[in-house]
Every structure is written in C-alpha cells, then in structure tokens.
N, C-alpha and C positions, 0 to 999 in steps of 0.2 A: 577327181580324187576325193574320197570321203573324209579322210583325217583333216581336222581343222574346220570342217563344216559344222555350224551350230547344230545341236541336237533337235531344235525346234526353230521355226515352225515346222509342222509336219506337212511338207509340200507334196511328198509322195508316200502313199501308204500301200501295203501289200497285205493280202490274206493268203496264208498257207492252207491250201484246199486239201481236205481229206474227205472222201465220200462216205461220211458217217451220218447217222440220223440228224445230226446237229448242223448239217451243211447249210440248209436254207436259213436258219437262224443266224448263223455266222455271216452269210451273205447280207442279211438285213442289218446286222450290226455294222458291217463294213460300209453300207450305204449311208448310215447315220454318220459315221466318222468322216467319210468322204465329203459330206455336206458341211459337217461341223468345222472341218479344217480346210475346206475348199481345196482338197488334195487330188492329184492324179492318182489313179487306182490300178494296181496290179493283182492278178490272181495267179498263184503258182501251184501247180500239181506235179508232183513227182511220182511217176508211175506209168503203167501201160495206158495209152490213149485209145479208148474204144468209143464206138458210136454211142453206146448207151451212156457213157460218162459225159461225152460231149453234149448229148441231148438234154441230160438232167441239169448239167451246169448251165447251159444256155437258158433253159426254162427258168431257173432261179434268178440269173442275171437279168433277163428281160423283165421279170416280175418286179424287180427293184430298181428298174430304170437304167441298168448297165447295157451298153452296146458297143459296137466296134469304134465308136467315135470318142467314148469317154472312159475306156478302160483297156488294158491289155491282158491277155491270158497266155501264160507260159506253161506248155506241156513239155515235160522233160523226163528223161529216164536217168537213173543213177542213184547215188547214195542220198536219201532224203535230206539229211542235215547238210551235207556238203553242198548239194545243189541249191537248196533254198538260200543258204548264206551267199553263194555265188551269184544268184539272180538279184538278190538284194543289193550286193556290192556293185554289180554291173549297172544297176538301174538307179543307184543312189537313193535307195529307199531310206526314209527318215523313220517310219514306224511300221513294224511287222506285227500284224494281228495273228494270234494263234488261239485255237480252241484248246482248253486244258481242263482235265479233271481235277477236282479239288484235292484229292488224295491219291498218291502213288501206292500201289501195293509193294510189298518187300522186294519182289523180283525186279519190277520196273525201277525202284528206287536205286538199286545197286547197278543195274545194267544201263539205266537212263532211257527214259521215254524220248521220243523225237522232239516234242515241244520243249521239254526241260533242257535237253541237250542244246537246242538252238538258243535258249536263254543264256546258257553258260558260255556261249561262244559268240554270239551276234555282235557285229560291229554297227549296229543301229539300235534304236529303242525298240523294245518289245512290249506289247500288250497282251497278257494272258487273260483270256475271257473264259470264266469258269461257268457261267450260266447264260449263254447267248439266248436272246428272246426274238421271237418273230415280230414283236412290236417292242423294239428297244426303248429303254428309258434312260434319261440322263443320270450320270454319276453326281449325286449331290453331297455325299459324306466322304471326303477325301482326307486321308491320313498320309502324311509324308515322313519318311525316316530322316531325322535330322542329324544322323551320325557324323562326328567330326572327321571330315575328309575333304581334300581339295575338290572332289567331285560334287560334293553336296550342294555347292552354289549352283551348279548347272542343273542338278536335280530339282532343286526348289524353283528355279526359273521355268523349268518344263512344267512343274506342277501348277504354277501360277497361270501359265499359258493355257494349260488344259482346263483349269477351273474357270478362267475368264470365258472361254467359249462354251462352257456348260452352263454359265449363268450363276456359278456358285459365288456366294458373298464371303465365305469363310472357309479356311482350311486349317487343319490341326497338324503341327509339326512335332514329332515326338522324338525326344533325345533319350537314348538307352544308356544306362549306367550299369556296368558290370560290377556288382557289389563284391563277389569273390575276388576279382582282380584288384579292386580297391583296397580290400582288407589285406591282401598280400603285400601291396605297396606300403601300407601303414606298418605291417610287422617288419618288413625289410628296413624301413627308415626309423623304426623305433619311436614312432610318434605316440606320445602319452595318451592323447584323447582321439580314440578311434572315431567315435561319432562326430566330433568336431571337425576332424580332418575330411571325413566323408562329406559332411555338410558343405564345407568350404569348396570341395571338388564339385558338388552339384551346382554351387553358385558360379564357379569359374566356367563350367560347361555351358550354363544357361547364358552367361555373358558373351561367350564366343559365338553361340548360336544366334543370339539376338544381333550381334555385330554383323553376321553374314546376311540375315534377313533385312537389316536396315540398308545394306548396300544394293538391294534388289529394287526393281520397278514392280511394285506390288499391285499396280492397276486397279486400285480401290478395292482390293480383296483384303479382308481382315485376316491376319495370320496369328493364331494362337500357338503357344509353345507350352509343351507338357514334358516333364522328366519322369521317366519310369525306371525302375531298377530290375535287373534280371539278366539272363543269358542273352547277349546281343544277337539279333536275328530271330531267335525263338520268341522272346518276350513281346516284340512289337507285332509279331503275327498273332499272338494271343490277344494283344490289346485291340488290334484292329477288328478281330472277330467280336471281341466283347462290346465294342461301340457300334457294331453292325455297319462298318465302312463298306462303301460301294467300291472304293478304289484305294490301293495301298501303293505309293510311289517310293521306289528305292533306287540306289545307285547300282550301276553294273558292277560285276566283279572286277577286281584289279588284274586278274590273270585268267586263263582258261582253266575253269575248275575240272578236276580230275576225280577218279574213283577214290583217291585219298581224301579229297574234301568231302566226299560223301560219307566216308567211314569216320573221319575225324572232322566233324561238320564245320563247314565255312558258314558265316552268317547267313548268306542267301540260301544255302542248302536247307536250312530250317523251314524256311518259308516255301521253297520249291516242293518239299516233301509233304507239306500240308497247307495248301494255299487257303488263306483266311477269307479271301474275296478276289475280285479281279485285281490284277497286279501290273503296274507299269514299271519296267526296268529301264531307266534312262541312261543311254550310252552317250557320254558327253563329247566324244570324238576328239578331244584336245589332249588326250594322254596316250 
C-alpha cells in the first residue's frame, strides 16, 4: 500500500520511456539518480514492443550499466497515462522521471501532454527533466516553494533529502504573497493602513514558514527564506528562472487537475505550462 509511505527516501525510481531523440540522455540521467539515491530502477514503455525498440533500449541500458540484475523493464500496451500510473502504483515507485519540454504549445496545453497529465495525477513524486544530458551534472541551485500548506513540510523534507545527496550546502525557500488577494482582504476589513497591514501579513507568513523549517532535520544544509509578491504559481516560476535555478521543488496538487484548472489556472498549471527549469513535484502520500 502506497498511502502513508513517506515520499522519501527514493528507494525505487522509474523512467517513463519514449523513443525520442532524448532517450539516451534520459537513461544517463536515470543512472545518475539510481546511484545518487541507491535506488531500484524500473523502465516503463507503453506502446508496441518491436525488435528495433528492444535493441535500441538494451543498447542504451547496457552502455550506462543497467542489466537484468539491477533493473526491470515493463513493456505494456494501453493508455500511456493510465498504464504508467498503474505500473508505478503496483511497484511502489517513489520517484518517476519524465522528459518534458519547457513550453507547451497552445494545443498541448489544453489537451494535456502525457508528461504533464501524469504530473497532475501521480501518486508518487515526479521529476520533470527539461534538458537531459549525456553527461549529467548535479543540481546545485535548488529553489523550493514554501507555500503555506500542510504538505509543505513534506516537500521541504524531500528537498533537503535531495540537496544532501547532491552535496548542496544551501537551498532557497520562496514564499509567494498574492498582493491582489491581500488588498481585497484589506478593503473588506476596512483597514486604514493598507501598507501596514500587508507588511504585517508578510511578517506573519515568514514567521509561520520559519517555524516549519525549524521543525525539520536540516542535515547541515543552510535554508534561506525569501518572500516575493505576485500571482501564486506564476511568480515563483518566473523567480526560479531569474535566479537560474537547476531545480524547482513544489507540492503536488490537492486534487486531480482538470481542463477547468488549465482554463482558470491552478497554481501548478502556471509552472507546467512554462517550466522554468527541472521541476520536482513532491507527493507526500499522507493526504
């Protein structure tokens, strides 16, 4: 049973295999993460199993040290999203790796690409890799969404776990404040000093976040906190891009996102539409 199992350590990882030009680079990235987390490894391909596909995948796996003793390969037919999610559930996968383009075109945005649809529905953590490399490099600049939510403590814990294994000494936790929402609250309550009320709200948010951080085992990693203002979801993506983050760590959605979340954007949808960098979506499994 997956529910209740901690989101980390990443004891079992899986790669969703698509036979694209980036396949070898994604296998190389998977090898790095398998070693980084000392994980069991699964490769999942949904589609017709042909001798050419088998030969190509085996070639890449052998090149990066994978064989019948240290990995499993699942070849299955069916709906790609449903099948990948089912394999992950049945094998208690902790982290699913997926190759993802940085931007969705308009048609894919509304219909939903496979990788993004998996992110919206997965019951395990998902790492979207935007620029896989044949010679992978560690993620050194890690930004975490410190959004006020009961899931955030688990997301921060996963980020610390990830950073420790990457050898990162510092991570940046960013708390977004939605100024239009705050301003509406001020107007509704009839507060005289709008700037003072907003300033106090910033201070309260930072205190809450600091309290959450203090409750964690930080493993000798320095955690810095920054508050930014703007539309939640959209602003942190812009911020991560501006600081050239290697990895943005965020909470999983509270529900299965639908077409309506994409039209009337949910926080995560802003980031899925225009990925600022590699993104780790942490599924806490306790809700």
